[in-house]
N, CA, C and O atoms as a Maestro MAE file, in Angstrom:
{
 s_m_m2io_version
 :::
 2.0.0
}

f_m_ct {
 s_m_title
 :::
 protein
 m_atom[288] {
  # First column is atom index #
  i_m_mmod_type
  r_m_x_coord
  r_m_y_coord
  r_m_z_coord
  i_m_residue_number
  s_m_chain_name
  s_m_pdb_residue_name
  s_m_pdb_atom_name
  i_m_atomic_number
  :::
  1 25 0.920 -1.274 0.002 1 A "MET " " N  " 7
  2 3 -0.016 0.068 0.034 1 A "MET " " CA " 6
  3 2 0.776 1.155 -0.138 1 A "MET " " C  " 6
  4 15 0.447 2.062 -0.902 1 A "MET " " O  " 8
  5 25 2.067 1.170 0.665 2 A "GLY " " N  " 7
  6 3 2.853 2.250 0.689 2 A "GLY " " CA " 6
  7 2 3.230 2.820 -0.676 2 A "GLY " " C  " 6
  8 15 3.170 4.029 -0.897 2 A "GLY " " O  " 8
  9 25 3.604 1.963 -1.551 3 A "SER " " N  " 7
  10 3 4.142 2.373 -2.889 3 A "SER " " CA " 6
  11 2 2.901 3.020 -3.583 3 A "SER " " C  " 6
  12 15 3.142 3.913 -4.396 3 A "SER " " O  " 8
  13 25 1.712 2.701 -3.375 4 A "CYS " " N  " 7
  14 3 0.469 3.443 -4.022 4 A "CYS " " CA " 6
  15 2 0.531 4.854 -3.731 4 A "CYS " " C  " 6
  16 15 0.470 5.719 -4.605 4 A "CYS " " O  " 8
  17 25 0.670 5.112 -2.325 5 A "VAL " " N  " 7
  18 3 0.787 6.532 -1.841 5 A "VAL " " CA " 6
  19 2 1.720 7.331 -2.534 5 A "VAL " " C  " 6
  20 15 1.454 8.461 -2.944 5 A "VAL " " O  " 8
  21 25 2.951 6.696 -2.692 6 A "VAL " " N  " 7
  22 3 4.110 7.257 -3.369 6 A "VAL " " CA " 6
  23 2 3.808 7.671 -4.754 6 A "VAL " " C  " 6
  24 15 4.126 8.781 -5.178 6 A "VAL " " O  " 8
  25 25 3.178 6.758 -5.478 7 A "LYS " " N  " 7
  26 3 2.870 6.979 -6.835 7 A "LYS " " CA " 6
  27 2 1.856 8.047 -6.962 7 A "LYS " " C  " 6
  28 15 1.947 8.811 -7.923 7 A "LYS " " O  " 8
  29 25 0.802 8.204 -6.019 8 A "GLN " " N  " 7
  30 3 -0.241 9.201 -6.125 8 A "GLN " " CA " 6
  31 2 0.372 10.466 -5.906 8 A "GLN " " C  " 6
  32 15 0.008 11.432 -6.575 8 A "GLN " " O  " 8
  33 25 1.487 10.594 -4.827 9 A "ALA " " N  " 7
  34 3 1.957 11.930 -4.525 9 A "ALA " " CA " 6
  35 2 2.919 12.414 -5.878 9 A "ALA " " C  " 6
  36 15 2.986 13.592 -6.227 9 A "ALA " " O  " 8
  37 25 3.547 11.450 -6.476 10 A "VAL " " N  " 7
  38 3 4.310 11.727 -7.611 10 A "VAL " " CA " 6
  39 2 3.502 12.357 -8.934 10 A "VAL " " C  " 6
  40 15 3.910 13.233 -9.697 10 A "VAL " " O  " 8
  41 25 2.166 11.600 -8.971 11 A "LYS " " N  " 7
  42 3 1.518 11.848 -10.041 11 A "LYS " " CA " 6
  43 2 0.828 13.319 -9.903 11 A "LYS " " C  " 6
  44 15 0.580 13.996 -10.901 11 A "LYS " " O  " 8
  45 25 0.575 13.700 -8.732 12 A "LYS " " N  " 7
  46 3 -0.209 15.013 -8.512 12 A "LYS " " CA " 6
  47 2 0.968 16.171 -8.125 12 A "LYS " " C  " 6
  48 15 0.609 17.322 -7.878 12 A "LYS " " O  " 8
  49 25 2.335 15.804 -8.089 13 A "ASN " " N  " 7
  50 3 3.431 16.841 -7.992 13 A "ASN " " CA " 6
  51 2 3.184 17.500 -6.608 13 A "ASN " " C  " 6
  52 15 3.197 18.721 -6.450 13 A "ASN " " O  " 8
  53 25 2.944 16.548 -5.563 14 A "LEU " " N  " 7
  54 3 2.762 17.158 -4.213 14 A "LEU " " CA " 6
  55 2 4.340 17.242 -3.745 14 A "LEU " " C  " 6
  56 15 5.227 16.423 -3.983 14 A "LEU " " O  " 8
  57 25 4.428 18.509 -2.987 15 A "ALA " " N  " 7
  58 3 5.682 18.632 -2.320 15 A "ALA " " CA " 6
  59 2 5.903 17.613 -1.164 15 A "ALA " " C  " 6
  60 15 4.937 17.110 -0.591 15 A "ALA " " O  " 8
  61 25 7.202 17.312 -0.827 16 A "PRO " " N  " 7
  62 3 7.471 16.348 0.373 16 A "PRO " " CA " 6
  63 2 6.976 16.807 1.566 16 A "PRO " " C  " 6
  64 15 6.832 18.017 1.742 16 A "PRO " " O  " 8
  65 25 6.656 15.890 2.526 17 A "CYS " " N  " 7
  66 3 6.144 16.253 3.911 17 A "CYS " " CA " 6
  67 2 7.170 17.121 4.511 17 A "CYS " " C  " 6
  68 15 8.367 16.864 4.379 17 A "CYS " " O  " 8
  69 25 6.681 18.281 5.257 18 A "PRO " " N  " 7
  70 3 7.729 19.287 5.817 18 A "PRO " " CA " 6
  71 2 8.274 18.655 7.119 18 A "PRO " " C  " 6
  72 15 9.272 19.105 7.681 18 A "PRO " " O  " 8
  73 25 7.544 17.546 7.593 19 A "ILE " " N  " 7
  74 3 8.273 16.824 8.922 19 A "ILE " " CA " 6
  75 2 9.137 15.867 8.631 19 A "ILE " " C  " 6
  76 15 10.228 15.852 9.200 19 A "ILE " " O  " 8
  77 25 8.791 14.899 7.687 20 A "CYS " " N  " 7
  78 3 9.796 13.798 7.477 20 A "CYS " " CA " 6
  79 2 10.237 13.510 6.126 20 A "CYS " " C  " 6
  80 15 10.927 12.520 5.882 20 A "CYS " " O  " 8
  81 25 9.780 14.528 5.031 21 A "SER " " N  " 7
  82 3 10.352 14.516 3.714 21 A "SER " " CA " 6
  83 2 9.780 13.241 2.897 21 A "SER " " C  " 6
  84 15 10.233 12.977 1.784 21 A "SER " " O  " 8
  85 25 8.923 12.584 3.406 22 A "LYS " " N  " 7
  86 3 8.179 11.419 2.698 22 A "LYS " " CA " 6
  87 2 7.269 12.134 1.637 22 A "LYS " " C  " 6
  88 15 6.845 13.270 1.844 22 A "LYS " " O  " 8
  89 25 6.996 11.463 0.543 23 A "PRO " " N  " 7
  90 3 5.969 12.015 -0.325 23 A "PRO " " CA " 6
  91 2 4.657 12.337 0.484 23 A "PRO " " C  " 6
  92 15 4.170 11.568 1.312 23 A "PRO " " O  " 8
  93 25 4.189 13.465 0.173 24 A "ALA " " N  " 7
  94 3 2.848 13.888 0.735 24 A "ALA " " CA " 6
  95 2 1.758 13.145 0.231 24 A "ALA " " C  " 6
  96 15 1.727 12.837 -0.960 24 A "ALA " " O  " 8
  97 25 0.665 12.757 1.189 25 A "SER " " N  " 7
  98 3 -0.595 12.196 0.774 25 A "SER " " CA " 6
  99 2 -1.563 13.170 0.483 25 A "SER " " C  " 6
  100 15 -1.751 14.152 1.201 25 A "SER " " O  " 8
  101 25 -2.244 12.904 -0.649 26 A "PRO " " N  " 7
  102 3 -3.422 13.852 -1.122 26 A "PRO " " CA " 6
  103 2 -4.474 14.117 0.109 26 A "PRO " " C  " 6
  104 15 -4.985 15.224 0.277 26 A "PRO " " O  " 8
  105 25 -4.717 13.113 0.858 27 A "GLU " " N  " 7
  106 3 -5.678 13.052 1.991 27 A "GLU " " CA " 6
  107 2 -5.103 13.934 3.041 27 A "GLU " " C  " 6
  108 15 -5.954 14.544 3.688 27 A "GLU " " O  " 8
  109 25 -3.965 14.130 3.338 28 A "THR " " N  " 7
  110 3 -3.223 14.794 4.397 28 A "THR " " CA " 6
  111 2 -2.264 15.818 4.102 28 A "THR " " C  " 6
  112 15 -1.441 16.202 4.933 28 A "THR " " O  " 8
  113 25 -2.359 16.302 2.845 29 A "LYS " " N  " 7
  114 3 -1.486 17.176 2.324 29 A "LYS " " CA " 6
  115 2 -1.346 18.541 3.145 29 A "LYS " " C  " 6
  116 15 -2.425 19.065 3.421 29 A "LYS " " O  " 8
  117 25 -0.484 19.037 3.472 30 A "PRO " " N  " 7
  118 3 1.002 18.903 2.861 30 A "PRO " " CA " 6
  119 2 1.740 17.779 3.558 30 A "PRO " " C  " 6
  120 15 2.936 17.700 3.275 30 A "PRO " " O  " 8
  121 25 1.258 16.902 4.410 31 A "PHE " " N  " 7
  122 3 1.904 15.902 5.072 31 A "PHE " " CA " 6
  123 2 1.739 14.610 4.526 31 A "PHE " " C  " 6
  124 15 0.864 14.436 3.678 31 A "PHE " " O  " 8
  125 25 2.479 13.656 4.908 32 A "CYS " " N  " 7
  126 3 2.361 12.351 4.514 32 A "CYS " " CA " 6
  127 2 1.383 11.483 5.266 32 A "CYS " " C  " 6
  128 15 0.933 10.447 4.778 32 A "CYS " " O  " 8
  129 25 1.032 11.972 6.580 33 A "SER " " N  " 7
  130 3 0.150 11.057 7.292 33 A "SER " " CA " 6
  131 2 -0.491 12.057 8.372 33 A "SER " " C  " 6
  132 15 -0.163 13.237 8.496 33 A "SER " " O  " 8
  133 25 -1.467 11.381 9.139 34 A "PRO " " N  " 7
  134 3 -2.095 12.185 10.250 34 A "PRO " " CA " 6
  135 2 -1.046 12.430 11.226 34 A "PRO " " C  " 6
  136 15 -1.011 13.507 11.821 34 A "PRO " " O  " 8
  137 25 -0.119 11.445 11.455 35 A "ARG " " N  " 7
  138 3 0.851 11.580 12.484 35 A "ARG " " CA " 6
  139 2 1.723 12.831 12.353 35 A "ARG " " C  " 6
  140 15 1.908 13.593 13.302 35 A "ARG " " O  " 8
  141 25 2.234 13.006 11.174 36 A "CYS " " N  " 7
  142 3 3.047 14.190 10.754 36 A "CYS " " CA " 6
  143 2 2.306 15.422 11.009 36 A "CYS " " C  " 6
  144 15 2.865 16.365 11.569 36 A "CYS " " O  " 8
  145 25 0.989 15.484 10.608 37 A "ALA " " N  " 7
  146 3 0.198 16.611 10.670 37 A "ALA " " CA " 6
  147 2 0.073 16.892 12.231 37 A "ALA " " C  " 6
  148 15 0.195 18.060 12.602 37 A "ALA " " O  " 8
  149 25 -0.138 15.998 13.067 38 A "ASP " " N  " 7
  150 3 -0.162 16.161 14.654 38 A "ASP " " CA " 6
  151 2 1.028 16.656 15.079 38 A "ASP " " C  " 6
  152 15 0.985 17.507 15.968 38 A "ASP " " O  " 8
  153 25 2.326 16.240 14.549 39 A "ILE " " N  " 7
  154 3 3.622 16.724 15.039 39 A "ILE " " CA " 6
  155 2 3.628 18.079 14.838 39 A "ILE " " C  " 6
  156 15 4.002 18.840 15.730 39 A "ILE " " O  " 8
  157 25 3.150 18.576 13.464 40 A "ASP " " N  " 7
  158 3 3.203 20.025 13.279 40 A "ASP " " CA " 6
  159 2 2.321 20.861 14.079 40 A "ASP " " C  " 6
  160 15 2.645 21.977 14.486 40 A "ASP " " O  " 8
  161 25 1.173 20.288 14.299 41 A "LEU " " N  " 7
  162 3 0.280 21.046 15.221 41 A "LEU " " CA " 6
  163 2 0.914 21.347 16.658 41 A "LEU " " C  " 6
  164 15 0.874 22.422 17.256 41 A "LEU " " O  " 8
  165 25 1.506 20.160 17.075 42 A "GLY " " N  " 7
  166 3 2.134 20.225 18.353 42 A "GLY " " CA " 6
  167 2 3.183 21.287 18.397 42 A "GLY " " C  " 6
  168 15 3.303 22.012 19.385 42 A "GLY " " O  " 8
  169 25 3.920 21.387 17.375 43 A "ARG " " N  " 7
  170 3 5.013 22.427 17.190 43 A "ARG " " CA " 6
  171 2 4.382 23.786 17.423 43 A "ARG " " C  " 6
  172 15 4.827 24.596 18.235 43 A "ARG " " O  " 8
  173 25 3.231 23.999 16.599 44 A "TRP " " N  " 7
  174 3 2.682 25.320 16.604 44 A "TRP " " CA " 6
  175 2 2.167 25.642 18.087 44 A "TRP " " C  " 6
  176 15 2.460 26.711 18.623 44 A "TRP " " O  " 8
  177 25 1.380 24.661 18.731 45 A "LEU " " N  " 7
  178 3 0.855 24.975 20.029 45 A "LEU " " CA " 6
  179 2 1.906 25.116 21.141 45 A "LEU " " C  " 6
  180 15 1.742 25.767 22.172 45 A "LEU " " O  " 8
  181 25 3.037 24.404 20.793 46 A "GLY " " N  " 7
  182 3 4.230 24.461 21.745 46 A "GLY " " CA " 6
  183 2 5.131 25.911 21.560 46 A "GLY " " C  " 6
  184 15 6.092 26.205 22.271 46 A "GLY " " O  " 8
  185 25 4.644 26.664 20.547 47 A "GLU " " N  " 7
  186 3 5.262 27.875 20.225 47 A "GLU " " CA " 6
  187 2 6.845 27.715 19.728 47 A "GLU " " C  " 6
  188 15 7.700 28.586 19.889 47 A "GLU " " O  " 8
  189 25 7.035 26.567 19.160 48 A "ARG " " N  " 7
  190 3 8.305 26.261 18.434 48 A "ARG " " CA " 6
  191 2 8.359 27.057 17.023 48 A "ARG " " C  " 6
  192 15 9.397 27.457 16.495 48 A "ARG " " O  " 8
  193 25 7.216 27.190 16.579 49 A "TYR " " N  " 7
  194 3 7.098 28.018 15.301 49 A "TYR " " CA " 6
  195 2 6.556 29.414 15.763 49 A "TYR " " C  " 6
  196 15 5.687 29.534 16.626 49 A "TYR " " O  " 8
  197 25 7.169 30.486 15.088 50 A "VAL " " N  " 7
  198 3 6.679 31.738 15.515 50 A "VAL " " CA " 6
  199 2 6.709 32.597 14.145 50 A "VAL " " C  " 6
  200 15 7.656 32.607 13.358 50 A "VAL " " O  " 8
  201 25 5.610 33.248 14.015 51 A "ILE " " N  " 7
  202 3 5.488 34.230 12.846 51 A "ILE " " CA " 6
  203 2 5.927 35.676 13.279 51 A "ILE " " C  " 6
  204 15 5.163 36.278 14.033 51 A "ILE " " O  " 8
  205 25 6.994 36.239 12.906 52 A "PRO " " N  " 7
  206 3 7.426 37.479 13.414 52 A "PRO " " CA " 6
  207 2 6.447 38.689 13.163 52 A "PRO " " C  " 6
  208 15 5.851 38.797 12.092 52 A "PRO " " O  " 8
  209 25 6.326 39.458 14.036 53 A "GLY " " N  " 7
  210 3 5.595 40.647 13.909 53 A "GLY " " CA " 6
  211 2 6.116 41.828 14.395 53 A "GLY " " C  " 6
  212 15 7.294 41.761 14.745 53 A "GLY " " O  " 8
  213 25 5.495 43.016 14.526 54 A "PRO " " N  " 7
  214 3 6.109 44.281 15.113 54 A "PRO " " CA " 6
  215 2 6.464 43.996 16.545 54 A "PRO " " C  " 6
  216 15 5.883 43.191 17.272 54 A "PRO " " O  " 8
  217 25 7.581 44.820 16.890 55 A "ASP " " N  " 7
  218 3 8.028 44.870 18.184 55 A "ASP " " CA " 6
  219 2 6.900 45.558 19.073 55 A "ASP " " C  " 6
  220 15 6.080 46.331 18.577 55 A "ASP " " O  " 8
  221 25 6.919 45.198 20.516 56 A "ASP " " N  " 7
  222 3 5.940 45.637 21.405 56 A "ASP " " CA " 6
  223 2 5.969 47.219 21.339 56 A "ASP " " C  " 6
  224 15 4.916 47.856 21.314 56 A "ASP " " O  " 8
  225 25 7.131 47.793 21.312 57 A "GLU " " N  " 7
  226 3 7.264 49.317 21.331 57 A "GLU " " CA " 6
  227 2 6.543 49.993 19.986 57 A "GLU " " C  " 6
  228 15 6.033 51.112 20.033 57 A "GLU " " O  " 8
  229 25 6.565 49.230 18.866 58 A "GLU " " N  " 7
  230 3 5.953 49.813 17.733 58 A "GLU " " CA " 6
  231 2 4.407 49.745 17.926 58 A "GLU " " C  " 6
  232 15 3.631 50.569 17.442 58 A "GLU " " O  " 8
  233 25 4.080 48.777 18.613 59 A "MET " " N  " 7
  234 3 2.493 48.450 18.875 59 A "MET " " CA " 6
  235 2 1.838 49.656 19.618 59 A "MET " " C  " 6
  236 15 0.695 50.057 19.400 59 A "MET " " O  " 8
  237 25 2.788 50.227 20.602 60 A "LEU " " N  " 7
  238 3 2.234 51.207 21.707 60 A "LEU " " CA " 6
  239 2 2.231 52.547 21.015 60 A "LEU " " C  " 6
  240 15 1.400 53.387 21.361 60 A "LEU " " O  " 8
  241 25 3.169 52.823 19.990 61 A "GLN " " N  " 7
  242 3 3.220 54.202 19.389 61 A "GLN " " CA " 6
  243 2 2.300 54.311 18.106 61 A "GLN " " C  " 6
  244 15 2.371 53.570 17.125 61 A "GLN " " O  " 8
  245 25 1.422 55.368 18.289 62 A "PRO " " N  " 7
  246 3 0.524 55.475 17.056 62 A "PRO " " CA " 6
  247 2 1.336 55.975 15.689 62 A "PRO " " C  " 6
  248 15 2.215 56.834 15.743 62 A "PRO " " O  " 8
  249 25 0.953 55.372 14.552 63 A "SER " " N  " 7
  250 3 1.668 55.839 13.286 63 A "SER " " CA " 6
  251 2 1.182 57.163 12.835 63 A "SER " " C  " 6
  252 15 0.041 57.543 13.095 63 A "SER " " O  " 8
  253 25 1.969 57.817 12.212 64 A "HIS " " N  " 7
  254 3 1.648 59.353 11.738 64 A "HIS " " CA " 6
  255 2 0.291 59.167 10.965 64 A "HIS " " C  " 6
  256 15 -0.585 59.977 11.267 64 A "HIS " " O  " 8
  257 25 -0.012 58.237 10.027 65 A "SER " " N  " 7
  258 3 -1.168 58.121 9.373 65 A "SER " " CA " 6
  259 2 -2.330 58.136 10.089 65 A "SER " " C  " 6
  260 15 -3.379 58.521 9.573 65 A "SER " " O  " 8
  261 25 -2.242 57.651 11.554 66 A "ASP " " N  " 7
  262 3 -3.546 57.648 12.385 66 A "ASP " " CA " 6
  263 2 -3.849 58.885 12.869 66 A "ASP " " C  " 6
  264 15 -4.987 59.062 13.304 66 A "ASP " " O  " 8
  265 25 -2.945 59.905 12.881 67 A "GLU " " N  " 7
  266 3 -3.260 61.101 13.657 67 A "GLU " " CA " 6
  267 2 -4.222 62.029 12.637 67 A "GLU " " C  " 6
  268 15 -4.227 62.068 11.407 67 A "GLU " " O  " 8
  269 25 -4.967 62.701 13.538 68 A "VAL " " N  " 7
  270 3 -6.017 63.354 12.733 68 A "VAL " " CA " 6
  271 2 -5.711 64.851 12.928 68 A "VAL " " C  " 6
  272 15 -5.344 65.322 14.004 68 A "VAL " " O  " 8
  273 25 -5.899 65.587 11.753 69 A "ASP " " N  " 7
  274 3 -5.622 66.991 11.928 69 A "ASP " " CA " 6
  275 2 -6.815 67.806 12.623 69 A "ASP " " C  " 6
  276 15 -7.911 67.936 12.077 69 A "ASP " " O  " 8
  277 25 -6.575 68.216 13.585 70 A "ARG " " N  " 7
  278 3 -7.726 68.856 14.471 70 A "ARG " " CA " 6
  279 2 -7.445 70.310 14.521 70 A "ARG " " C  " 6
  280 15 -8.009 70.973 15.392 70 A "ARG " " O  " 8
  281 25 -6.660 70.864 13.709 71 A "SER " " N  " 7
  282 3 -6.418 72.311 13.755 71 A "SER " " CA " 6
  283 2 -7.423 73.110 13.006 71 A "SER " " C  " 6
  284 15 -7.381 74.340 13.044 71 A "SER " " O  " 8
  285 25 -8.347 72.451 12.310 72 A "ARG " " N  " 7
  286 3 -9.433 73.136 11.525 72 A "ARG " " CA " 6
  287 2 -10.565 73.504 12.410 72 A "ARG " " C  " 6
  288 15 -11.551 74.076 11.946 72 A "ARG " " O  " 8
  :::
 }
 m_bond[287] {
  # First column is bond index #
  i_m_from
  i_m_to
  i_m_order
  :::
  1 1 2 1
  2 2 3 1
  3 3 4 2
  4 3 5 1
  5 5 6 1
  6 6 7 1
  7 7 8 2
  8 7 9 1
  9 9 10 1
  10 10 11 1
  11 11 12 2
  12 11 13 1
  13 13 14 1
  14 14 15 1
  15 15 16 2
  16 15 17 1
  17 17 18 1
  18 18 19 1
  19 19 20 2
  20 19 21 1
  21 21 22 1
  22 22 23 1
  23 23 24 2
  24 23 25 1
  25 25 26 1
  26 26 27 1
  27 27 28 2
  28 27 29 1
  29 29 30 1
  30 30 31 1
  31 31 32 2
  32 31 33 1
  33 33 34 1
  34 34 35 1
  35 35 36 2
  36 35 37 1
  37 37 38 1
  38 38 39 1
  39 39 40 2
  40 39 41 1
  41 41 42 1
  42 42 43 1
  43 43 44 2
  44 43 45 1
  45 45 46 1
  46 46 47 1
  47 47 48 2
  48 47 49 1
  49 49 50 1
  50 50 51 1
  51 51 52 2
  52 51 53 1
  53 53 54 1
  54 54 55 1
  55 55 56 2
  56 55 57 1
  57 57 58 1
  58 58 59 1
  59 59 60 2
  60 59 61 1
  61 61 62 1
  62 62 63 1
  63 63 64 2
  64 63 65 1
  65 65 66 1
  66 66 67 1
  67 67 68 2
  68 67 69 1
  69 69 70 1
  70 70 71 1
  71 71 72 2
  72 71 73 1
  73 73 74 1
  74 74 75 1
  75 75 76 2
  76 75 77 1
  77 77 78 1
  78 78 79 1
  79 79 80 2
  80 79 81 1
  81 81 82 1
  82 82 83 1
  83 83 84 2
  84 83 85 1
  85 85 86 1
  86 86 87 1
  87 87 88 2
  88 87 89 1
  89 89 90 1
  90 90 91 1
  91 91 92 2
  92 91 93 1
  93 93 94 1
  94 94 95 1
  95 95 96 2
  96 95 97 1
  97 97 98 1
  98 98 99 1
  99 99 100 2
  100 99 101 1
  101 101 102 1
  102 102 103 1
  103 103 104 2
  104 103 105 1
  105 105 106 1
  106 106 107 1
  107 107 108 2
  108 107 109 1
  109 109 110 1
  110 110 111 1
  111 111 112 2
  112 111 113 1
  113 113 114 1
  114 114 115 1
  115 115 116 2
  116 115 117 1
  117 117 118 1
  118 118 119 1
  119 119 120 2
  120 119 121 1
  121 121 122 1
  122 122 123 1
  123 123 124 2
  124 123 125 1
  125 125 126 1
  126 126 127 1
  127 127 128 2
  128 127 129 1
  129 129 130 1
  130 130 131 1
  131 131 132 2
  132 131 133 1
  133 133 134 1
  134 134 135 1
  135 135 136 2
  136 135 137 1
  137 137 138 1
  138 138 139 1
  139 139 140 2
  140 139 141 1
  141 141 142 1
  142 142 143 1
  143 143 144 2
  144 143 145 1
  145 145 146 1
  146 146 147 1
  147 147 148 2
  148 147 149 1
  149 149 150 1
  150 150 151 1
  151 151 152 2
  152 151 153 1
  153 153 154 1
  154 154 155 1
  155 155 156 2
  156 155 157 1
  157 157 158 1
  158 158 159 1
  159 159 160 2
  160 159 161 1
  161 161 162 1
  162 162 163 1
  163 163 164 2
  164 163 165 1
  165 165 166 1
  166 166 167 1
  167 167 168 2
  168 167 169 1
  169 169 170 1
  170 170 171 1
  171 171 172 2
  172 171 173 1
  173 173 174 1
  174 174 175 1
  175 175 176 2
  176 175 177 1
  177 177 178 1
  178 178 179 1
  179 179 180 2
  180 179 181 1
  181 181 182 1
  182 182 183 1
  183 183 184 2
  184 183 185 1
  185 185 186 1
  186 186 187 1
  187 187 188 2
  188 187 189 1
  189 189 190 1
  190 190 191 1
  191 191 192 2
  192 191 193 1
  193 193 194 1
  194 194 195 1
  195 195 196 2
  196 195 197 1
  197 197 198 1
  198 198 199 1
  199 199 200 2
  200 199 201 1
  201 201 202 1
  202 202 203 1
  203 203 204 2
  204 203 205 1
  205 205 206 1
  206 206 207 1
  207 207 208 2
  208 207 209 1
  209 209 210 1
  210 210 211 1
  211 211 212 2
  212 211 213 1
  213 213 214 1
  214 214 215 1
  215 215 216 2
  216 215 217 1
  217 217 218 1
  218 218 219 1
  219 219 220 2
  220 219 221 1
  221 221 222 1
  222 222 223 1
  223 223 224 2
  224 223 225 1
  225 225 226 1
  226 226 227 1
  227 227 228 2
  228 227 229 1
  229 229 230 1
  230 230 231 1
  231 231 232 2
  232 231 233 1
  233 233 234 1
  234 234 235 1
  235 235 236 2
  236 235 237 1
  237 237 238 1
  238 238 239 1
  239 239 240 2
  240 239 241 1
  241 241 242 1
  242 242 243 1
  243 243 244 2
  244 243 245 1
  245 245 246 1
  246 246 247 1
  247 247 248 2
  248 247 249 1
  249 249 250 1
  250 250 251 1
  251 251 252 2
  252 251 253 1
  253 253 254 1
  254 254 255 1
  255 255 256 2
  256 255 257 1
  257 257 258 1
  258 258 259 1
  259 259 260 2
  260 259 261 1
  261 261 262 1
  262 262 263 1
  263 263 264 2
  264 263 265 1
  265 265 266 1
  266 266 267 1
  267 267 268 2
  268 267 269 1
  269 269 270 1
  270 270 271 1
  271 271 272 2
  272 271 273 1
  273 273 274 1
  274 274 275 1
  275 275 276 2
  276 275 277 1
  277 277 278 1
  278 278 279 1
  279 279 280 2
  280 279 281 1
  281 281 282 1
  282 282 283 1
  283 283 284 2
  284 283 285 1
  285 285 286 1
  286 286 287 1
  287 287 288 2
  :::
 }
}
């Protein structure tokens, strides 16, 4: 059965699983299995993956475009 999954992944040009590098399964893409999908979810929930954002100081300062001209 494993070779069938490999052939399906090759046919559909799916990228390899980001966790284990095996061919991705169409049912669980971009992962090869539910196990790898769960590993990835655990990494997000454990904050091992981080999407960078603005610094805390930048969040506290209003931008110049937000200022309203009240001199009128």
